[in-house]
N, C-alpha and C positions, 0 to 999 in steps of 0.2 A: 768744846765744839766751836770752831770759828764762826764769824759772822756770817760768812759765805755759805758755810755748810747749813747754819740755821735758816739762811734765806731759800736754800734749795728745798728744805723740809717744808717750809711754808707754802712754796710754790706748788709742790706735789700735793699738800692738804686741800690746796684752793682749786685743784682741777674740778671742774663741773661734769656732770653727767652728759655726754654729747648726745646720748641715744634718748634722753627724756622727751624731746619735742616729737620724736618719731614714735615713741610708745604713746603718746597721747592721740596720735592719729590712726592706730591700728589696734586690732585685738590680737595680732600675731605676737609670738614671742620673740622678741629681737634685742640685741645686747644685754644678754642675760649675766655676762661677767662670769667670774670663776672663784673658786677657793682651791688654790694650789692646781692641780692638774684635773679638777672636776668642777661641775656646777655647784653653786652656793646651796647650801640646806634649804633656803627658802624657795628657790627656783625648782628644786626637786619636788618640794611639798606641793608647790603650786600645780605642777605638772600632774602629779599623783592624783590631786583633788579634781583637776579637769578631766583626767581619764576616768575617775570614778563618776563623776556627772555624765559624761557621755555614755557610760554603759547603763546607768540608771535610766536614762532617756530612751534608750533602745528597750530595755525590759519592763519599765513601769507601764502597766496596762491602761487603757482609756476607760475612763467611768462613762460607759455609753449612756446610761439613764440621766446623769447629772448633765452630761454634754448635750443629749437630746433635748432637754428642757430648755436649755440655752439657746439651741439652734431654732427651736419652734417660735421663740420670742421674737425672731427676725421678721417672721410674718409670711413664710412662704408654705406654710402648711406643716402637719406633723412629719417629722423627718422619718424615713425608713431606714431601719437597721440591718445591714447584711454583713457576711463574713466571707472570705475567700475560702478555697479548698483546704488551706493550711490549718490543721486541726488545733494548734496552739502556737505559743510564740517559739518555743524551741524548733518546731518544724518549719515555721515560717521562715526562720533565720537559715536553716539548713537547706531549705528547697525553694528558693525564689520563684521557681516555676508555678508552684502551688499557689504563691500569692496573687498571681496573675490571672487564676482561673476561678470562677465563680463557684459558691457553694449553691444551696437551694434558694433561688430568687422567686418565693411564693407570693410575696406581698408587693411587687412592683407592677403598678397599674401602667398600662401603655397610655401615654398623653398625647396631646396635640401641641405640647410646648416646643418652644424654639431652642431652648437653653436648659441645660441641667447642671446641678452641682454635685460633685461627690466629694465628701469630707473624709479622707483616708488618714488613718493613723501612721502608715509607712513605717519608717525606721526611727520616727521620734513621736510617739503619741503625746509626749509632754508639749512639743511644738503645736499639735493640734489642739489640745486642751487650752494652752495660754494663748494662742493667736488665732484659731479657726474662726470663732464667732466674730471678733473684730474683722477679719478678712472678709467673711461671707457678707457681713454688713456692708463693707465698703464696696463689695462686688456688685450687690444688689443697688446701691445707690447709682452706680454707673451704668448697670444693664437692666434697670427694672422697666424700661421701656419694651423689653421682649416678654414674650410669654415664658415663664420660668416653671419648671417642674418641681415638685415637692424634693427637698434635698434628701440625699441619701448619705448615711454615715457607714463607712466601710471599715472593718478591722481585719487585722492580719492582710493588709491589702498592699499591692503594688500598683504602679501607675496603670498598667495594662488593664486592670480589672475594670477600670472606667470604660473601657471600650465595650466590654458585655453589659454594662450598666447602660451606657448611652443607648445602645441598640435596644435593650429591653424598655427602656423609657419612651423610645421613639423620637428623641430629640434630634435637631440638626447639630448642635455643637455640645460637647461635654467639657466641662472644666473640673479637673480633679484637683483639690486643693490636699497637699499631703505633708507629712512631716519628713524632713530630708534627713539624710544620714547625719548624725551628730558629729563634730570634730571637738579638737582640743581646745577650741576658741569659743564656739557656739554650740550649744546642745538643743536649742529650741528654735530652729529655723524652718520655716515653711517653703515649699515650692508650689507653683501653680503649673499644671500641664494642660494645654488646649487642644482638643482634637475636634476637627470638624468632619462630619458625617462618620461618627465613630461605629465601628464594627470590629469583631474579633478579627485578628490578623493585622491590624495596623502596627506599624512600627515607629520607633522613636523619630523617624525621618517624617512621619506625618503629624508631629506634635510640634507645638511651641512651647517654651519653658520661660517661666519668670522665677528666679530663685532668690535665696538670701532674704526672705522677708522675716524680720524679727526686730520691729521697732522697740527701743529708740535708736539702737546701734546699727540695724540693717535696713533694708528697704521698708518704707513705710507702706501701711495698708492702702491709702490713698493713692500713692504713686503705682504700687502694683495693680490696683484696680484700674487706673487710667490705661495703663500699658494693656491690660487684659481686654479692656473694652474696645481699644483701637484694634487689637488682634482679631477679636470677634467680628468686628465690622469688615476688616480685611478678608477675613476667611468667608464671609457671606458674599462679599463682592466677588472673590476669585473662586469660589466653590471648592476650596481645599485649604488645609492648613499645612504646617510644616516648613520644609526647607524653602518653599517657593514664597513664603511670607516672611518678610524681615522686619524686626523691630529696630527702627531708627531713631528711637527717642532719646538715646544717650549720646547722639552724635554732637550736640551742642547744649550741654546742660546750662551753661552760664548764660547763653543768649535767650533761651526759652525753655519753659516748662511744659510746653504742649508735647503731646504724644502723637506719633505718626507711624505708620507702617509703609514699607515699600513692597510692591507686589512685582516679582520677577515676571516677565512676559513668558 
């Protein structure tokens, strides 16, 4: 082999992975490379493992008793456990409409509280189990100046179940903390849905959402709680939540960490 050929081989061997800096900044699968005309074996195995984790997160049931004990320690009173009209996980996944409707709410007392929290398993009970108590603690730290009803733990639950619970509790604002649909990058992400003056029949246009809560890689509990507190204050001022209430806290994250909301006229 000539010196020139040897030099070319050395140059090829010295090529660095140009995707490495981008991979360090995202959980997305980018620059996977290939082995012939297919993905490498390691990339295929990583994909299959992520898919299995997402499926497990959907089907893994919430340990309600253990979770309730942790929620009670936050100091809002003994939590109330309820379920939707979906009889089991299989029906919940096949019939989203049943997850939005209440089962028997016999133990929910009407309160004079201004704010209520619903902790819902949603599509990732794992997310609620891992992050629910931390998220609730941060929310109470930001919103503790309001009268808060005893928390509700809801299983086989969709977001709209919170409208029924909020009306039953008699609160002005309901915050639903729910496990989000697992993806191939994150299987334990929480979402927050805020509805002012909750009642059955509210639509997604009447809610505000804060998503991707899963520290340390996603939104932190503290940041999500500050945004929620600003939205609650805006909703109370405006008299409604949803599309008329805008979170502008991400407009200039470098200049300020303050959370503000914009109210449309």
